[in-house]
N, C-alpha and C positions, 0 to 999 in steps of 0.2 A: 453157542459161539463165545469164546473167552476173549477178555481184553487184557493187554499187556500194560501194566501200570508203570508210571514213572516213579522212581525211588523218592522216598520222603527225605528232605534235606535235614541233615544234622551234623555237628561238628565234633562228636565224641564217639567213643566205643563204650559200650555197657556190657558187663559180663553178668550173667544171671544163671543160677543153678535151678534145678527142677523143683527145688523147695521155695522157689519164689522169693528167696532172699534178696536178690539183686534187682528185682524188677518192681517198680512202683506198685502200690495197690490199685486193683482194678484194670491191670493191663492183661493179666493172664486169664484164660478161661477156666471154668470149673473142672473141667476134665483133666486126664492124665498129661503129664509133661510130654508124652510121646505124641500128643496131638496138638503141640503148640501152634502149629500152623493154621489152626482153625479160629483163633481169636481175632477179634475186630481191632484194626490198628488204633493206637492211641492218639489223642490230639497232638498237633506239633507243639502247643504250648506246654503240655505235660512232658513231652520229650525235652524241651528246652529247660524246664525247671529241674528234671532229673539229671541233666547234664550239667546244670549250673552255668549256662552260657546265655549271653544277651540275645535280643531278638534279631540282630543284624548278621548273626553268624550262620549264614545258609548257602555257602559256596559248594556244597556236595550232596550226594544222594546216599541215603542210608537204606539198609534193608536187614532183615533178620537171618540169622544162620544159627541153627541149633544142632545139638547132638543129643540123641535119645538113648545113648548108651551103646556100647559095642555089642553087636549081634542083634540090636533091635532094628525094626523097619520103621521108616517114616510113615506119615499119614497116607491113608488109601486114597484112591482116586477120587472118591467122594469129598475128601477134605480139600482138594486142590482148589476149587473155586473159592473157598474161604480164604486161602493164601492169596489168591488172585484179588479178593476184595480187599485185603490189607494194602496191597499196592494201589489198587484203583481208588481207594478212599482218599489218597493224598497224591494223586497223580499230577504232574506237571505238564499236561499237554499230550498225554499218550493217545494214539489213534485207535478207535474201536475197530475191532475186526482183525487186529494183529495177532498172529499166532504166538504160542508159548513154546518154550523148550528149555531144555536143560543146559548148564554151562558148557557141557561137552558139545552138545549139538550146536550151540551158539557159536563155539569157537571152530567147529569143523566146518559149518556151513556158511558162516559170516551173516546168519539172520539175526541172532540173539544179541544181548549186550556182550561185548567183548570182556574177557577176564581183565581186571584192572586192580591196582593195589592203592591204598591211601598212605602216602608218605608221611612220617612224623607223627603218627597217631598212636604209637606203642604197639601192644599186642593186638593184632587183628588177624582176620583171616586173609589168607593169600589171595583168594579168588572170590568174585562175586558176580551175580548175574541178575537180570531185571525181572525174571519171572519163574515160575515153578510149572513144570509141564505136568497136566493131569495123568494119572495112571503109572508115573515112573516110581521107582522104589529107590531109595537112597540110604546106604548105611551111614550112620553118624553116632557120635557120642551124645551123652546126657547134657552136655553144656550148651547154653543158649547164649549168643552174642549178637549186639547191634554193630554192624559194620558201616562206616562212612567212607565214601569215595567221591572223587571228582566226577561230576555229572556231564556226560557228553551232550545231554538234551538241553542243558541251560547254556546261554550264549555269553554271559558276562557275570562278574562280580564286581563289587564296589567297596570303596574304603574311604574314610574320612567324610567329606561331603557327599551325601547320597546322590548317585547318578542314575537316572532311568534310561532304559533303551526302548525305543520304538521303531520297528517291532521288536518283540522280545528275542525272536529267534531269526535274525537277518540271514539271507542267502546270498551266495555269490551272484553279482550282477544286479542286486537289489539295491535298496536305499535304507540307511539307518540314521536315527537322530539320538544323540546322547544329551540329556537335559539335567544339569545340576539343580538341586532342589532350592538353592538360595533365591532364584529368579532374578528380576531385573533390579537395577541400581547399583550393581557392582562392576567395577573394572576386571575383565576377565582374559585369561590367557590359555590357550589350548596347546598341548604338547603330545607327540608321540613318543611313548617310552615312559618308564618310571624315573623317580628322582636319581640323579647321577648320570643316567644314560639319555634323558629325554632330548628331543629335538623340537623346536618350535614350529607349530602349524600356522597359528594366526594369534595376533595380540592386539589389544586395544588400550590406548592411553588414557581415555577418559569417557565416562558415561555422558551422553546416550549413543555411544558407538558410531560417531559420524565418520571415524577414520580407522582402518584395520591395517596392521602391518603383517605382511606375509613373510613366514619363515622358510628355512630350508626344507622342512618337511611337508610344506604346502604342494599339492599335486595338481590343483585347479579343480578338483572334485569336491572341495570342502567349501561349506558357507557357514556363518555363525548368525544365529537370529537374535532378535532383540532381548531375549530372555537368557542369552549366553550359551544357547543350545548350538552343539555342533553336529551338522548334518554332513553325511558322505554318501555321495552317489556312485553308481556303477561300481559296487563293492568288488574288490579282487581278493584272492586268498592272502596276498601279502598285507592286507589291511588288518588282519588278526593280530592281537596283541594288547598292550596296556596303553590307555590314554589318560593323561593326567591334566586336571584343570586347576588353576589357581584363581582365586576370586578375592579381591581386596576392596574394602569400604567400611565406613563407620569405624576407622581406626584399627581395623583387624585385617588379617589375611589368612584365608583358609585354602585347603586343597583337597582334591579328591581324586581317586583313581578309579578306572573301570576296564575290565578286560573284555575284549570282544573276540567271540568265536564265530566264525563263518561256516554255515553248513551248506553242503550241496543241496540244491533245490529238493525239498521234500515232496513225496508224492501226495497230491490232492486227494481230498476224501470226497467221494461221491455218495450222496444220500438222496432218498432212500436207496439201500441196496437192492431191494425188491419192491416192486410197485404194481398193484393191480388197480386199473382205472376202468370206469364205465365208458362206453362208446358215446362220443359226442360231449364229452366233459373236457376238463382242463387237466393237464399234466404238468408238474413243476418239479424239476430236478435242480439240486444245488450242489455246485462244485466248490468245496471249501478250500481255499488256497490264499497265500499272501501275495501272489503275483496278480498282476492286471492282464496278462496275456493269457487267454484261455481259448482252447478250441475243443469243439464237441465232435463225437463220432457216434454213428449208429451202424452196428454190425461192421465196423471197421471203416465206414464211409464218412468222409468229412461232411459236417453239416454247416450251413451258413449262419452260424451263431457264435459270438466272441464274447459273451459276458459270462458272469460266473453262475447265472440263473438261466436255465433252459425252460422255456414256457411254450407249450403246445396246446392249442385252443381246438375244441371240437375234434378229438382224437378219434381215429378210426383203427380197424385192425391192421392197416398198413403201417401204423406207427409202433406195432409191436416189435420188440427186439432188444439186443443188448446195447447199453448206451455206456460210453466212457468219455471222460474229459481229460484234456492235457494242459498242464500249466508250463509256461516257458518264460525264460528271460533271455538276456543277450549271451549267457554262457551255458546253460543246461536247460533240460526239460525233463518233465516226469509225468507218467500217466497214472490215472486214478484206478481204484477198484472198479469192477463193472457193476452196472445196475440194470436188473432184468424187469423190463416192463411187459405186463400182460394186459390186454384190452378185452373186456367182455361186453356182452350185449346188455342194454339198460332196460328197465321195466317201460310198459307203454305209457303214452302220454296221458296226463290228467287233462281235465276239461277246462283249466285255467292256466295262465302263464306264471309259473312259479320260479322263484329264486333268480330272477333276472339281475344280473350284475355285469359291471364293466371291468375287464382286466386290462392291464397295460401299466406303464410307468406313470407316477405321479410327476416326474420331472423329465424334460427333454431338453437336449441341448441343441441350440439353434443351428441349422444347416445339417442336421442329422435326420435319419428316418425314425419316425415315431408311430407305433401302431396302437390303436384302442379296438378292443374286441368286445362285442356285446354277446353274452353267453345266457342261454336259456336251456333247460333239459327237455323242453317241449319242442318236437319238430313241427313244421308247418307254421312257423311264427313269421310274421313280416316285421321288419325293423325300419325305424328311421331315427335321425339324430337331430337334435337342437343344441345350438351353442347359445346359452343365456337367452333362451326363448326365440331364437331366431335360426332359420336353417343355415348350416354353414355353407360357405361358397365352395361348393364341389366342382372344382375345374382346375386344370393345370396340375399343380403339385398336390392338391387335396383331392382324394378320390374314395369311393366306396367300393366294397367288393364282398363276395361271399354273402349274397343276399342281403347286402347293406349291413351285415353284422361287424364288418371290419372297416374302420376309419383309419386311412393312412395319410400321414403327413410326410411328404417326400419333396423337399426337406421341410422341417417344421421352422416356423419363423416366430419372433416374438409377439407378433400380432395374433398368434394362435392362442395365447394365454386365455384361460377362463374355464367356466364350468360346462361340460359336455354332458347332455342327457340323452340316453338311448331308450326309445319306447318299442316295447313289444307287443303285438297284436295278433291273437290267433283266431279272431272273429268272434271269440266267446267273451274273452276278457283282455283287458289292456294292463300292462305293468311298466314302470319306468325305473331307471337307475341313473344316478348323476355321478360324474367323475371330475374332480378338480385337476387340471393340468396346468403345470407351471413350466414355463420356457426359461431355460437359462441361456443367457446370451452374453456377448460381449467378452472383453471390452471393445467398444467402439474406439476409433482413433480419439486420443484425449485432446482436450483443448487447454492450451496454456493461456492464462490472462493474468495482468494485462499483456498485450502483445508488444509493448514498448521495448525496444532493443537497445536504446541508449540511456545511461544513466550517469549522473555526476559522481565523481570521486567523493566518498564521504556520505553519500546518501544511503538510504536503506533500500534493499530489493525484496519485495514481497510478491511471489508468484503463486498462482493457484492453478491445480491441475484437475480437471473433471473429465470423466469418460462414462458414457452410458453403458451400464453393466448390471446384470442380475445373476448372482447376488452383487451388492456393491464391490467395486474393484479395491484392491490394494494398491498403493502407489510407491514407486521408487524413484529417487531423483539422482542423476548422474551429472557431473560437470566434467567434459573432456574424458568421459569413461570412468571417472572416479565416483565412488559412492558419495551422496551429498545428504540424503535424507529419506524417510521412509513414511511420509505423510502426504496428504493432498496438498497441504500448504508448505511452501518453502520460504523461509524468512532469513535474510543475510543483512546484518546491521553493519553500518559504517563501511560501505564498499571501498575496496582498494583496487588498484589497477590489476592485480593478480587474480581478482574475482572475475575477471572477464573470461568467456569461453562459451562453449556449446552446451547449453543446459537442456538435458533430456529428461522428460517424464515418461516412465513406463508404468501402465496400468495392467494389473494382473487379476484374473479371475480365477480363483483356487478351484472352482468346480468344473468350469469348462476347460481349464488347463490352457487357455488362450491368453495372450498379452499384446498390447499394442503400445506404440511410442510415439511422441511428438518431441521436436526439438525447437530451441529458440537460441539464437546466437545473441548473447548479451555482451555489449560494449560499455566498458567503464571509462569514461572520458574525463580528462581534467578540464575544467571550466577556463574560458578564454580570459586572460588578463594581461596587464603590463603591455599594452599594444602601443608600439613606438615607430616613429618614421625616422629613418636614418638616411642622410645625403646632404648635398651641398645646399645651403640656404640661399646662395647668390649665384647668378650665372649671367653670361653675356649672350644677347640674342644670336640665334643661328648656330649655337654650340649644342651639345648633347647633355641632357640632365638624366640622372638615374637616382630613383628613390626607392628604398627598401623598407617593407613593413615587417616587423618582428613582433612576436608575442609569446606568452606562455599559453599551453593548452594542447589538446589533443585534437588532430584531424581539423585543423583550422583552414577556412577559406577566406580570402580578404577581398573587401570591396573598397574602391577608392572614390573620393569625392573632392571636388574643388568647390569650396562654398558649400551650397546644397545641392549642386549638380553632380549626378553620377557620372563617372568616367568609364569608358570601355575602349577597346581596341579599335581605333579608326583614325585615318589620317596619320599624322606624325606622332600620335600617342599609341603605345602599345602596352599590353599587360602580359606578364610571364604565365604561361599555363603551367600546371593546371590550377594552382591555388591563387593565381593573381597577386603573388607576394612583391613583385617588382614592377614599378611604374617607369617607363622609359618615354621621354620626350625628345625626339631627334627629327628636325632641330627644334629647339626651344624657341618661342617667340614672345614678344612683350605681353600678349594677351594671356599667356600662361602664368603670369605672375599672380599671385594671391595666396590664400590660405587652404592648405590641403589637410585632409583627415582620412584616416585608414580605419575601416571597421573589421575586426576579426570575428568570424562567425562559425560556431559548430552546432551541432543538432540540440545541444542542451543549453547554450548561453551565447552571448556576444558582448563585445566590448569595443569602444573606440579610442583612438589615439588623441592626444592633445593635438591642437591646430598647429600645422607646421608651415611657416611662412617662407614663400619662395619669391625672391626679387630677381627680375630679370633686367639687366641693364641694356640700354639701346640707345641708337642715335650717335651723333646728331643727323637727322634726315636733312633733305635739301632744304635750305632756309627759304623763308618767304619775305620778300622785301615790300614794305608798304609805306605810303600808299603807291598804288600802281601807276600813278600820274607820271607821265614822261615829258610834259611841256610845263615850262615855268617862265614867268615874266621876268625880264631883266630888272634886276634890283630887289626882287622877292627873296624869301628865305627858303633853303632847301632843307627839309627834315625828313630823313629816312630811317625807318625801323627795320631791323633784320632779326628774324626769330627762327631758330631750328628746332624741331621737336626733339627732346631727349630727357631722360630722367637723371643726367648727370651734369655737372657744370660744364659750360661750353666756352671756348675761346674763339672770339670773332675777330676777323681782320678785313678791313675795307680797302679795295684797290680801285684805282682809276684807270680805265682803259688796260687792265690787266697786269700792270707793272708798277705803277706808282702807288705805294702804300700811304694811305692817308689818315688811318686811324686804327687803333688795336686796343681791345680790352676783353677781359674775362668776366662773364656774368654767372649768376647763380641758376640753379634748375628753374626753368620756366621764364626766366628773364630774357629780354631783347636787348640787342645793341643799338643805340641811337647815334645816327650821324647828322650833325647840324652844320650847314654852310650858309651864313648870313650874306645878304646883298649879292645875290647871283650876277655875275657877268657873263658875257658870251663865251668867255674862255672855260667856264665851268661845264659847258656841255661835254658829254662822253658817256661811256659805259661804266657804270658803278658796279663792282662786284663785292659780294659778302661771302666770306669763307668762314665755316664753323668747324671746330676741331675739338676732339675729346681724347685726352691722353689715356683714358681707361679702356675704351673700345678701340682706340687708334684709328678712328674713322674721321675723314675730312670731307665736308661737302660744301657746295657754293651755289649761288644764283646770281644772275646779272639783271640790272636795271638801266636801260638807256635813259639819259636825261638830256633834254634840249632846252637852252635858254633863248627865249625869243625877245626880240625888241617889241615894245608895246605897240599895237595898231589898233584900228577901229574894228568893231564887229564883236568884240568880247567885253565891251564896256557899257556900263549904264550911267548916263550923264557923265561920261568921261572917266568913270571909275570902274576898274575890272570887277565882273560880277563874281561874288563869293557865293558859292552854292550852299544852301541849307540841307540838313539831313533829309533824305526822301522818306516817304511813309510807305511801307510795305503792308499790304492788306490781302487776305485776312491774317491776323496775328497767330491764330491756331485754327487748324482745320483737320477733320477726321474723315477719310474717304475709304471706301472699300476697293480693294484690289481690281484692277481692270476697269475702272470707272475714270471719268474725266475730272481734272482738278486744274485750277488757274489761279496764279499769284499775280498782283498788280503792283507795280512800282510807281508812285506819284512824286514828281519832282518839277524843275523848272520847265517852261514851255520853249525855252530857247532851243532852236534847231541844232545850235552847236553842242549841245550837252548830249554825252554818250552814256549809255546804261550798260553796266556789267552785272552778271549774276553770280553769286557764290553759295556754294553748299558746304556747311561745316568749315567755313573759311577757304575752301578750294574753289578756284574759278570754273565756271561752267561755260563751255563753248556755245551750247545750244542757246538760241534766243539771245545772243549778244547784240545790244543796241537796241533791243525792244524793251518796252516798258512793262510787258506781260510775259510771265513764264507759264507755258501750258503743258500739261501732261494729258495726253489723249488717252492712254491706257496706263494707269498707275501701276507700279510694280512695288513689291515690298522694299526693294533697294531704294525707292524714291523717299523713304521715311528720312527725315532729318531736319536741320535747322538752315533756313534759307535767308540770305540777305541780298539787297541789291545796292548798287553803288552808282551815283551820278557824278559826272566828271566833266570839267572844261579845262582849258589851259591853265587856269589859274587856281582852281580850287576843285576838292573832291568831297562828297557827302555820302556817308554810309547810313543805310536804313536800319530801322528796328528789325529784330529777328522774327521770322515767321516759322512756327513749328507745324510741319506737315506730318501727319501720322497716317500710315496706309495700313488698314486693317486686313489681315489675310489669314488663311489656314483655319483649322489644321487640315493639310491635305492628307496626312497619314499619321499613324500612332506606331510607336516601335517599343517592343518589350526586350529587356535586356536577356530574356530567355525565350526560345520559340520551339515549335513542334511539340513533340510529346516528351515529358519529362518523367522518368521512372524514379520514385523516391520511396524510402522506407517508412512504414507506419511509425508515428511518433517524431518524425523529423520535421524541420522548419522550412516553409517555402517563402523566400524574399523575392518580390518582383519590383522592378523599376520601369516606368513608363515615361517615354519622351514624346513630344509633339512640337513641331515648329508652328507657332502661331503669334499673331499680335492683335490684341492685347494678349495678356498671359492666358494660357489654356486653363479651362477647368476640367478636372479629372473626376471620373466616376469608376467604380469598380463593381463588377458582377461575378457570382459564382453560379454556374449552370442557370444563367438568365435572372438570377435573383440579386437585385441590388443589395451591396454590402454597406455598412455603416463606417466608410472609410473614404476620406478625400485626400487630395495631394497625389503626387506621382509615385510615392512609395507604398508598397502593399506587402504585409507579412502575415503569415497564418501558420499555426502548428497543426500538422496533419495527425489525425487519429485513425485507428483501425476501423474499417467500415465506413468512415467519413472523409471528407476532404478530397474525394477522387472525382474528377470532372473537368469542365473548362472554366477557365479563369479569364476574364475579359477586361481590358482597360478601355474606357471610352473618354476621348478628349473631345471637347466642344468649345467654340467660340460664340459668345452670345451676340457679337457685332456682326459676324460674317454669316452667323447661323449654320456654320459648317460643323460637321461632326465626323470623327474618325475613330476607329477602334482597332485593337490588336488582341489576339487571344492565344492562349497556351493551354495544352491538355496535360493534366496531372494524372498519372496512373501510379497506384500503389503497388510495390513489388510483390506482396503475397496475394493480390487480387487476381483471380482467374477471369480473364476476359470472356465475355458472352456475346452472342450475336444480337443484332438489334432485333427488338420485338417489332410487331406490326404497329403498335401504338407510337414507338419511338420513330419509325419511319414516317408516319403520318405527321408527328410533331415537327419533324424536320422539314417536310415539304410545306407545312402551313407557315413555319418560320421564315423559309425563303421567299414565299409569296409576300408575306408581311414586310419584309426588308425591301423588296422590289417596290412595293407601294409607297413605303416611306421615302425611298430615293427619289421616286417621281415627284412626290409632294414637294420636297426640299428644292428639287431643280425648278419646279414651277415659282415658288415663293422667292428663290434667289434671283431668277431671271426678271421677275416683274419689278422688284425694287431697283434693280440696277438700270431698267429702262426708264423708270421714273426719275432716277438719279441723273441720267444723260440729258433729260429734258429739263431738269431743274438748274444744272450747272451752268447752262447758258444764260440764265436770268441774273442780272446784277443783284448783289446783296445777299446771294445764297452761298454759303461756305462749305456745307457738307450735305450729304444726300438726306432726304427727308426721313429715311429709316432711322436716322440717329438724332432726330430733333428733341428727343428726350434725354439726351446725354447730359451729365452734370454741367452745372453752370461754368465750371473751369474749362469746358471744352467749347464754350459759346464763342462765335467769332465776332469780333467787333468790327464795325464799319468804319471807314476812314472819315476823318473831319468830325 
């Protein structure tokens, strides 16, 4: 069998006579010139030295063409193999087994090298071929020539910067990578075409190639690696041609060119071409090809094997036949030469287990089928397997077959990695063999950390991407589809708003050919600042007031406060959704006056506005004329005071009987108008009216007071002198009672039966208990809290008591959070909560997270949520130490990326126990609340006791002083 060699590359033509004058010494054999085809080919370096050319000049194939003189014959058929050896000695990938033929046969049949010419080389032979057919006779002259021609078997040539191709002989439908030798650290541009006609494929502005510019020659099949290599996939015939690369760096710019030739898919080579194997042994056939898609055939029938190596274990006579393989890509396919397999009977078994070995792949890709075979030449052997000294778990996807010789993983998993030992036992001897199995897997879905999504403008972003993979994965980062980096770590300094986007990490396993991606939406936010409240600072009661909060920052939500009290939409107060930027009070009332602040909050920052004062003008309300005495003795003096509540200056006018104006004056805020009439006579009797007016609110109000002047008679005099009452004593001066219990106030004054008693709360008269010297509350309510006075009056004088402060302790009946239900938040965001509860004295607040008390008091609670933490129930507990009442409110926080799971049995049991404990606690509280109140009812009927015994330990400021 003769091999057809590739032609030796050379760039010159050499002329030589039979006297060896033109051939370097040592190149021609010792025989006659007519047998020149029999000498061994010279080294390539010698050819280069003889031609006077550099080592990079190899774009063609050269061969010998000689003339032995007119009328002489060429070498005999015996010399032909030597000529073939000349070619084979420097072949560039010729396939063994290819036939040889003359140029005429090659041109006629299309099997040999086609005739071709080398342009621009001077005097050369007009035709050339790649081999010499044995036994052919050729007439020629005695002249010997070296002829150089372009080689169809080479796929490229380069100039300038050396550029290598991988593979050397790319085929249509395959993939090729062009790599310049300068390596990394240069800015590089790739073009299709040579200088003057080239068109840009891809260009990069700066190392390390974070951004690539795609040119007009970009087809979507090109990628550029970190070493400036250009890869082209799914090759097409139109991809043939010149490719130019320019590389700049270190103050210089270099360029290089490479020519790409595409071949139709070459026929694969199947070896061995003939094979004789013993029965029950192993057969291995190798299909050599550059393609990954391979099919196998036996006697023309398709076999279930798709790798380049076909392995048959324990072959039998049925495995004899003719085997072929076929390589294919997306555009073509080619069949190999046949391989003839013969199976013969082996020698009888020996008395021990020899040559026990395990065949099969050392590496398996997770999810595929992997088979290990335990082979022995001795029949009648029992086999068993151990994985690292333990029996493999043979069930489901792992099973044994063929007398336990074959261990199959279907599919193989990463947990199967390890050392597998096969033991063979023929009852005479035992032998074992160990096989290390590596499982290639992944990449699994990568994990991007940290999972924080919101970042402040100007901060740094540092992301890490990790994925389980064997071998370790390579990583690619993309932002909104654009390449960002090629490492597991991604760092962005000084974030701008333009850096926001969808960050995708792709993990790639170059061996399993698998990839997996994970994304994280990054928001770059501007911090909240310059929070300001805009709106009127003065308003009139019962009109509408609108305040607006503005700020700098991204995605800001606003919270409003009056003093320290958080505001929400209820009653006459409303907040504009969804960001609560506008506060509306419609109608505004006098209690709305005060200092307002607005807090702007986003997930990374918060800021508060300066205090904004709001003044609400009101009044005058209906005036109060005092004293309320209506009876006066003739000759006494009348002194009346008129006061109307208002925060503006008030103009007062006094009228008698509605028509006669007797006095007019304007007083300042909070002042009263005084009317004085000395030496009353009977004609001064009548109805006195006080009118109050404000020109800012344009409101007029009035009150009437009837006055009767009496002649002096007996019954109101002591020793002939009218009785002037002293100030009565109101007891207790201070008292604290619990809501729904009994309380009593006592007014001590003159014993004269003509004296009447009136009661007042906060200066307003009370109708209840009028005329009685005791004021009793059977079941106190929280509205009963206030300052009480009593007034003693006879026709000639009036006395007002000291004030008595009654405090009713109540609540809390309930607690309210400004957010309720289930709140879904992003990891890394901030959770602000505000808790309110109606209670007196002031409520104490405690906070709990998943029943664990937090180190935070007050009605405001704020926490930053992190991935894997912060999800659960947040509870506010409000308590009153005087009423011993407790109320709570809770909200459930759920993180957006958290997948909900069902309740475990332990969780359900915990909930049941929690409910039982809460019911027991409520029962205990009811018992202790009822018992003190019953004692209080018993004690309030006893003189000298001003508050329930439950509060006897209250501070001395709350102790009730007894009269006298």
